[in-house]
N, C-alpha and C positions, 0 to 999 in steps of 0.2 A: 387137630384143634384142641387147645388146652381148656381145662375146666375153669369156670368162673372163680374169681378170688373169694376166699373166705377167711374170716378172722377166727382164731381159736382163743377162747378165754377160759382161764381157771379162776374161779371166784369164791369168795366167802359171802354168804347171805344170812339174813335174819328174818324170821317170819314176823308178820304183823298180825294183829288180832283178826283181820279179815282174810288171812291167807288160808290155804288148805291145811297148813300145819298149825297145831296148837302151840302158841308160844310158852305155855306152862310146861309142855312136854319136850319142845324142841328149842334149844337155845341158839343153834346155828346150823348152817347148811354149807357144805362144800361141794362144788360141782364144776363141771366144764360145759362149754357150749360152743356151737359154731354159729357164726353170723355171716349170712350171704352178702358180703360187701367187700370191696377192695379198698375202701376209703376208711381210714381210722375213725374219723369223727362220725361218719354215718354208722359205722359198726357199733361204736359206743352208744350212740343215740338209739339205735335199734335194740341193743341189749338193755338199756335203761327202760325202754318201753315194754320190753318183754317181762322184766321182773316187776315192773309197776302193775302190769296186767295180772300178775300172779300174787299181788300184794306182798311182795318180798322187798326187803331193804338191803341195799348194798353195804357190806362192811369193808370189803377189800377186793381189789382186782390183783390176783397173784401174777397172772400172765395175760398179755393181750398182744398177739402177734399174728401176722399173716401166716396162714398154715404152710404155704409153700416156701416160706423164708427160713424154715427150721429143718434141720437134718434129722427127720424122724427115723426111728428104727423100723424094720419091717413089721415087728410085732405091734408097734404103735400105729402104724399105718393100717394094719388089719383091724385093730380095735376101733379106730376112728372113721374108717371108710363109710360105713352105713349112715352114721349120724351126719357126717359132713355132706354126703350125697343127699340126704333128706333135706338139709338146710338149703342146698342148691336147688333142689327140685321144687320145694314149697315156697322159697323166698322168705322163709321165716327163721327166727332164732330157734335153734334146736338144742335142748339140754340133754346131757347125759344123766347118769345116776345121781340122785340127790342123796349125799351121805350126810346124815343128821347126827346131832349129838345134843346132850342136855348137860348143862353145867353141873347138875347134881351128880351125874355120872363121874365127873372128875373128883368131886368131894368124897365119893365112896372109896377112891383109890388111895386117899391119904391116910 
């Protein structure tokens, strides 16, 4: 029996004043997530609901694809297996590490 379909998204987000991230300290967030759905529109709707619940704003969707439609390396599969399985088991959108940055960090590099 094959596993239920999941969508894999890589996204750029921005915190709002009500989020767990302080917008004065965090300008942006880059992360990936798994959405337990085989339907593109349902997956995007579930994703939008998940970020709204966390008071995050979508800046850009870098990737949005059915997990099984991509030729993942064994290393990628190892990295993603637990999070994908969690999404399947819970029926919820599951996010990976939230990589944050502050625009002021970029100014210091100049």
